[in-house]
Structure formats: structure tokens, C-alpha cells
Residue, then its C-alpha position, 0 to 999 in steps of 0.5 A: m500500500f504505497k502512498t507518495v506522501f501523507s498530507a501534512a494537515l491533521i486528519g482529525t481535528g480533536l481528541l476522542f476520549a473514551g474510558a474517561a471514568q477509568a483510573g488505569p494507565k493512560v494510553v494514546i493510540g494514534e489513528q491512521n486513516w485507512t480501515g485496516a489500521i482503524v480495525i487494529e486500533n479499535i481491537l487494541a483499545e477494546v482489549i486495553r480498556t476491558r482486560l487491562d483497565g487502561d484509559v484509552t484516548i484516540l488521536a487522529a493525525d497525519l502519520p508523520v505527526l504521529f511518528a514524531s509525537a510517539g518518538k518523544n516518548d512522553g505520552s503524547v502518542d503511545v501506540l501506532p497500530d499499522i506500520w508498513l515496512p518497507n513503506q515506512a523504512a525511513a521513519w523506522a530507521k529514525y525511531v525503531g532500528a539500530g542507531s535510532a532514537d530507540t523509543l519505539v518497540p515493535n510487536k513480535a509477529p507482524y502480519v504480511g501485506e501483499q501488493g500486486f495485480y489481480i484478476p477474477g478467479y473465473i478469468q484465470d480458470k477459464h483462460g489460463v491467465r496466470s502471469v503478467d506476461d500473459l497480458k501481452r497477448p492481444e486475445i488475453a488483453a481483450l478479456f479486460a475490455s469494457p462491455t460498453g466498448g473501448k480499450p481494455e482497462f488497467l486500474v492502476g490505483p488512486a491518483g498520487w499514490e506511489s503504487t499508482y506510478i509504479s503500476e504504470i511503470k510495470a505495465k510499460d516494462y512488462g510490455f502490456a501497456p500498449l494494449f491497455e488504457s491505464v485508468s486511475t481510480e479511487a477505491a470506491a470506483t475500483y470496488a464498483k468495477i470489480e462488483a460489475a465484473f463479477k456480476g457479468e463474469t467479465g474481466v477486470l485487472f487492477y492493482g490491489y493490496t491486502p488486507d482489504w474487504i474485497f478479498a473476503n468477498y470475491d475470488l481474486r487471484r494475484l498475477a505472477e511476477p519475477a521475485f523482488d530482488g531489491y531497490a536499484q535507485d540511488n535514493k535507496k543506497g544505504d537501505p538494507l534492500y539496496n541492490a545496484n543490479a536489482k529489477w526495481k528502479f523507481i524515479s518519482p514524478t517529484e524528482d524528474p518529469d521524465w519519471l516514466k521513461k527513466s524508471a524500470i521495474t520488472s519485479a513484484f512488489p516486496d511483501a510488507k511486514v506490518h507492525v504495531l509499535h508502542t513507546k518505551r514509556l509504556e514498558q515502565d509505566a504500564p508493563q502489562i499493556a506494553a507486554f500485550l502490545t508486544n505479543f499482539s498478532i492478527k492474521p490478514e484473513a481476519l482483517n479482510q473479514l473485519i474490513k468487509q463488515i465496515e466498508k461493505d456492510k457499513a458497520s461501526p469499527a468500534e462495534v465490529s472490533k468489540a464483537w471480534v474480541l468477545a468471539n475470540k477470547a482464546t486469541v486475546d488470552q494468548w496475547l495477554s498471557s505474557g503480560q499478566 
């Protein structure tokens, strides 16, 4: 889930106070502005309130602001619920990694987030479309033409996301760009096109990432690509994933107006490891809560289902998370076992 930048403005304008009557340890969870993060935030808050007697506050803000606040280790922000690596490698190096300020602690078992190009399962099963290389064949590209006519579409993602630029570069370098029209769509429009395709059993080709509710609702298959072997661009020198001979050389549009021509990417997105981070302060002031946060883990499949309830079924994140915690007592007990 690559975005070029996060807005510098606050996403939320105030604090949402919950559990004000409690006298337990105070914990501030930073709210990130995508549903997967909000699900985890609410699960953490529910467990801290109901099982650890914590006084939880939710602070919605831009991710760089949340990182900077958590990095102070002063209680202004204590928990970051959905931190993606390698997407947030720079912030990780500053606050978590070796040589950093060492103020934030990751959980032991991050979940794995995947990114790639997806098609309906029935297209793969019927036509044998399994790899990005198959998209170079005109008869395969034709499967993704709109029923109303026009050139086959490749839904590259929302405008401004880094992954959207990367998708266009890949289409060029994998050789299927001439057969497709790259179409930038916000999530709602992509979801609508996927729903329409499944209703009519027609083709749809799109960039997607897990966790997301569509993977709980539809049979979607990821197209095979050569394995990720590192970053080759100069701005990644010093990064553990830097490899001068790698198949991934991304030049951002903010760096060069000729970014599409100068970039070259012929490998899969790196799978992301997605962590919960908490401050060192909690380990001293609220050790049971810190131990729980270190021990927290969740499967992407569970997140897909929870996101579906919120995005598709329009349920409240707080109610969905509360119900999940009640229904998964054994899992919650396991999270808490090392902290009590």
C-alpha cells in the first residue's frame, strides 16, 4: 500500500476520549486513516480498556505527526497500530532500528501485506491467465475490455499514490501497456468495477493490496511476477534492500518529469511486514499493556473479514472490533498471557 506522501494537515481535528471514568494507565493510540489500521486500533483499545483497565484516548493525525509525537516518548502518542515496512523504512530507521532514537518497540509477529495485480478467479480458470506476461497477448488483453466498448482497462490505483506510478511503470516494462488504457481510480470506483465484473463474469485487472474487504468477498487471484530482488535507485543506497543490479528502479514524478521513461521495474512488489509499535514509556509505566502490545498478532484473513463488515456492510469499527474480541477470547488470552 504505497502512498507518495501523507498530507501534512491533521486528519482529525480533536481528541476522542473514551474510558474517561477509568483510573488505569493512560494510553494514546494514534489513528491512521485507512480501515485496516482503524480495525487494529479499535481491537487494541477494546482489549486495553476491558482486560487491562487502561484509559484509552484516540488521536487522529497525519502519520508523520504521529511518528514524531510517539518518538518523544512522553505520552503524547503511545501506540501506532499499522506500520508498513518497507513503506515506512525511513521513519523506522529514525525511531525503531539500530542507531535510532530507540523509543519505539515493535510487536513480535507482524502480519504480511501483499501488493500486486489481480484478476477474477473465473478469468484465470477459464483462460489460463496466470502471469503478467500473459497480458501481452492481444486475445488475453481483450478479456479486460469494457462491455460498453473501448480499450481494455488497467486500474492502476488512486491518483498520487506511489503504487499508482509504479503500476504504470510495470505495465510499460512488462510490455502490456500498449494494449491497455491505464485508468486511475479511487477505491470506491475500483470496488464498483470489480462488483460489475463479477456480476457479468467479465474481466477486470487492477492493482490491489491486502488486507482489504474485497478479498473476503470475491475470488481474486494475484498475477505472477519475477521475485523482488531489491531497490536499484540511488535514493535507496544505504537501505538494507539496496541492490545496484536489482529489477526495481523507481524515479518519482517529484524528482524528474521524465519519471516514466527513466524508471524500470520488472519485479513484484516486496511483501510488507506490518507492525504495531508502542513507546518505551509504556514498558515502565504500564508493563502489562506494553507486554500485550508486544505479543499482539492478527492474521490478514481476519482483517479482510473485519474490513468487509465496515466498508461493505457499513458497520461501526468500534462495534465490529468489540464483537471480534468477545468471539475470540482464546486469541486475546494468548496475547495477554505474557503480560499478566
